[in-house]
C-alpha positions in Angstrom: -31.0 -23.4 5.5 -28.0 -25.6 6.5 -28.3 -27.7 9.6 -25.5 -29.3 11.5 -25.1 -33.1 11.2 -25.4 -35.3 14.3 -22.2 -35.7 16.3 -21.1 -36.2 20.0 -19.8 -33.0 21.6 -16.9 -33.3 24.1 -15.3 -30.4 26.0 -12.2 -31.3 28.1 -11.2 -28.8 30.7 -7.4 -29.6 30.7 -4.7 -30.8 28.4 -4.6 -34.0 30.4 -8.3 -34.6 29.8 -7.8 -33.9 26.1 -5.0 -36.4 25.8 -7.0 -39.0 27.7 -9.8 -38.7 25.1 -7.3 -39.3 22.3 -5.5 -42.1 24.1 -8.7 -44.1 24.2 -8.4 -44.3 20.4 -10.9 -45.2 17.7 -12.6 -41.8 17.6 -13.3 -40.0 14.4 -13.1 -36.4 15.6 -12.6 -32.8 14.7 -11.3 -30.0 16.9 -13.5 -27.0 17.6 -11.6 -23.7 18.5 -13.0 -20.7 16.7 -15.2 -22.8 14.4 -15.0 -20.3 11.6 -14.1 -23.1 9.1 -15.4 -26.1 11.0 -19.0 -25.0 11.3 -19.2 -24.1 7.6 -17.7 -27.5 6.6 -20.2 -29.3 8.9 -23.2 -27.4 7.5 -22.1 -28.2 4.0 -21.8 -31.8 5.0 -18.3 -31.9 3.7 -17.2 -33.7 6.9 -19.1 -36.1 9.2 -17.1 -36.6 12.4 -18.4 -38.9 15.1 -17.0 -36.4 17.8 -16.4 -32.7 17.9 -13.9 -31.9 20.7 -14.2 -28.3 21.9 -10.7 -27.1 23.1 -11.7 -23.6 24.2 -12.4 -24.7 27.8 -8.7 -25.6 28.3 -7.0 -22.7 30.2 -3.5 -23.6 29.1 -4.4 -22.8 25.5 -5.6 -19.3 26.3 -2.3 -17.9 27.7 -0.7 -14.7 26.4 2.4 -13.9 28.4 5.8 -12.4 28.6 8.3 -15.2 29.2 11.4 -13.0 29.6 13.2 -13.2 26.3 10.1 -14.4 24.4 6.4 -14.1 24.0 4.1 -17.1 24.4 0.7 -17.2 22.9 -1.8 -20.0 23.4 -3.4 -21.6 20.3 -7.0 -20.6 21.2 -6.1 -16.9 21.7 -8.4 -15.0 19.3 -7.6 -12.2 16.9 -9.5 -9.8 19.3 -7.4 -11.0 22.2 -4.3 -10.0 20.2 -5.7 -6.6 19.2 -6.4 -5.9 22.9 -3.0 -6.9 24.1 -0.5 -4.2 25.1 2.2 -6.8 25.1 1.7 -7.8 21.5 1.4 -4.2 20.5 4.8 -3.5 22.0 6.7 -6.6 21.1 5.2 -7.5 17.7 3.2 -4.5 16.3 2.7 -6.0 12.9 0.8 -8.9 14.4 -1.8 -6.2 15.4 -1.8 -4.9 11.8 -2.4 -8.5 10.5 -5.1 -9.4 13.1 -7.0 -6.2 12.3 -7.3 -7.2 8.6 -8.9 -10.6 9.5 -12.6 -10.7 8.6 -15.3 -8.8 10.5 -15.5 -8.2 14.3 -17.5 -11.5 14.7 -14.7 -13.5 13.0 -12.0 -11.7 15.1 -13.9 -12.5 18.3 -14.1 -16.2 17.6 -11.2 -17.1 15.2 -8.0 -18.4 16.8 -4.3 -18.1 16.1 -3.9 -21.9 16.3 -6.8 -22.4 13.9 -5.3 -20.0 11.4 -2.1 -21.9 11.5 -3.5 -25.4 11.4 -5.8 -24.6 8.5 -2.7 -23.8 6.4 -4.4 -21.5 3.9 -1.9 -19.9 1.6 -3.8 -16.6 2.2 -3.7 -16.8 6.0 -3.0 -13.4 7.3 -1.2 -14.3 10.6 1.3 -16.7 9.2 3.7 -14.3 7.3 4.4 -12.1 10.3 4.8 -15.1 12.6 7.3 -16.6 10.2 9.1 -13.2 10.0 9.4 -13.3 13.8 11.0 -16.8 13.7 8.0 -18.2 15.6 7.9 -21.8 16.8 4.9 -24.0 17.5 4.6 -26.5 20.4 2.7 -29.6 19.5 1.4 -32.4 21.7 -0.2 -35.8 21.1 -0.7 -38.9 23.4 2.8 -40.1 22.5 5.0 -37.0 22.6 5.5 -33.2 22.8 7.7 -31.4 20.4 8.5 -27.9 19.1 9.2 -26.9 15.5 9.8 -23.7 13.6 6.5 -22.5 12.1 8.1 -22.2 8.7 8.8 -26.0 8.7 5.2 -26.9 9.5 3.6 -26.5 6.1 3.7 -29.1 3.2 1.4 -27.4 0.8 -1.9 -25.5 0.6 -4.0 -26.7 3.5 -1.4 -29.4 4.3 0.8 -29.6 7.3 3.0 -32.0 9.2 0.3 -32.3 11.9 -1.0 -35.8 12.4 -4.7 -36.4 13.1 -4.0 -36.6 16.9 -1.7 -33.6 17.0 -2.7 -30.4 18.8 -0.9 -27.0 18.6 -0.7 -25.8 22.2 1.2 -22.5 21.8 3.1 -20.3 19.5 6.3 -18.5 20.7 8.7 -16.0 19.3 11.7 -13.9 20.6 11.1 -10.3 21.5 12.2 -7.9 18.7 15.5 -6.2 19.5 15.9 -2.4 19.8 15.9 -0.3 16.6 13.6 -2.8 14.9 10.7 -1.8 12.6 7.9 -4.1 11.5 5.2 -3.8 8.8 2.4 -5.9 7.5 0.5 -4.9 4.3 -2.2 -6.7 2.5 -4.1 -6.4 -0.8 -7.6 -7.8 -1.1 -10.4 -7.6 -3.6 -12.1 -4.9 -1.5 -11.1 -2.7 1.4 -12.7 -4.8 4.2 -13.5 -8.4 5.0 -11.4 -9.6 2.1 -9.2 -12.7 1.8 -5.7 -11.7 0.9 -4.7 -11.8 -2.7 -1.2 -10.5 -1.7 0.4 -9.7 1.7 3.9 -8.9 2.9 5.4 -9.1 6.4 8.7 -7.4 7.1 11.1 -6.8 10.0 14.2 -4.6 9.8 16.7 -4.2 12.6 19.3 -1.4 12.3 22.8 -1.3 14.0 24.3 1.8 15.7 25.6 3.0 12.3 22.2 3.0 10.8 22.8 0.0 8.5 20.5 -3.0 8.3 21.7 -5.6 10.8 18.9 -8.2 10.3 15.9 -8.6 8.0 13.0 -10.9 7.5 10.7 -10.7 4.5 7.8 -13.0 4.0 5.2 -12.6 1.2 1.8 -14.2 1.7 -0.9 -15.6 -0.6 1.5 -15.9 -3.5 3.3 -19.2 -2.9 2.0 -22.7 -2.1 3.6 -22.5 1.4 4.7 -19.3 3.2 8.4 -18.8 3.3 11.1 -16.2 3.9 12.8 -14.8 0.8 16.3 -15.1 2.1 18.0 -13.9 -1.1 16.3 -10.5 -0.6 17.1 -10.5 3.1 20.8 -11.2 2.3 20.8 -8.2 -0.1 19.4 -5.9 2.6 21.7 -6.9 5.4 24.8 -4.7 5.8 23.4 -1.9 3.7 21.9 1.5 4.5 18.1 1.6 4.1 16.9 3.5 1.1 14.5 3.5 -1.9 17.0 2.1 -4.4 18.0 -0.8 -2.1 14.4 -1.6 -1.3 13.5 -1.6 -5.0 16.3 -4.1 -5.6 14.9 -6.3 -2.8 11.4 -6.0 -4.1 12.6 -7.1 -7.6 14.2 -10.2 -6.1 11.1 -11.1 -4.2 8.9 -10.8 -7.3 11.4 -12.9 -9.3 11.7 -15.5 -6.6 7.9 -15.9 -6.3 7.6 -16.3 -10.1 10.4 -18.8 -10.1 8.4 -20.8 -7.5 4.9 -20.6 -9.0 5.7 -20.2 -12.7 4.0 -17.8 -15.1 0.2 -17.8 -14.5 -2.7 -15.8 -15.9 -2.5 -13.6 -12.7 1.2 -13.0 -12.9 0.9 -9.8 -15.1 -1.2 -8.3 -12.2 0.5 -9.8 -9.2 4.2 -9.3 -10.0 4.1 -5.4 -10.2 1.7 -5.3 -7.2 3.9 -7.5 -5.1 7.0 -5.4 -6.1 5.3 -2.2 -4.9 3.9 -3.9 -1.8 7.3 -5.1 -0.7 8.9 -1.7 -1.4 6.2 0.1 0.6 6.5 -2.3 3.5 10.3 -1.9 3.6 10.0 1.9 3.6 7.5 1.8 6.5 9.5 -0.7 8.5 12.6 1.5 8.0 10.8 4.5 9.3 9.6 2.6 12.3 13.2 1.6 13.2 13.7 5.1 14.5 
């Protein structure tokens, strides 16, 4: 039986209180939000922080609101909070699809959106749809507050631009325009509770003539950092949705991923699966545009 190591527990009730803790300096700390990764690492004695700072008591991090032309989601909003949100269901339905694939109910009840981002796992389910939405993250530390596109946050597997004293406070994205369809599909080793082996997030927006006006296409769990495949997006834009077009786009995605990762032992499996996953997601997104 694993036991937690000894540490000092702090639970600020405001962002100001959190920043004051950091401003004192000299603290070796870890942040506690959902704890789905932190608790495991503590029990395995892979980390030995002097302090654990619980940020779940800070109301500003729990917001989930309509801000007019965009949606703002606090970093400690859980997957279950997203699943229960009519606002998210309306404005970003594939976030609901992605959140539903995350772990078991217990994980969805505790795991947070900010934690999923900060952990920077290549297999993170929430990151591809957020990048497809053009999401931005707001970050604070004792010295400054800044906002950056989510796609620019990642440096590599489990590596980000976040400094040890940075805190993600919120994630925001523009509302999807009319005649937009979204889709998130995932392949795991089994039907439930599985870490992604492959995933795809897609948005398609049609103009009044029924042609693709805008597109976002983000594969997950197949590249060191999640990124849009803009070459495939450029192919889609200006054309009429259809199976042949989507197969061409899927071929580009597969080729681009192999160009990034190189040929590996798993490529013979992943390349055709990714092709079909992209094609299916594009077909579903196109249907949902209507």
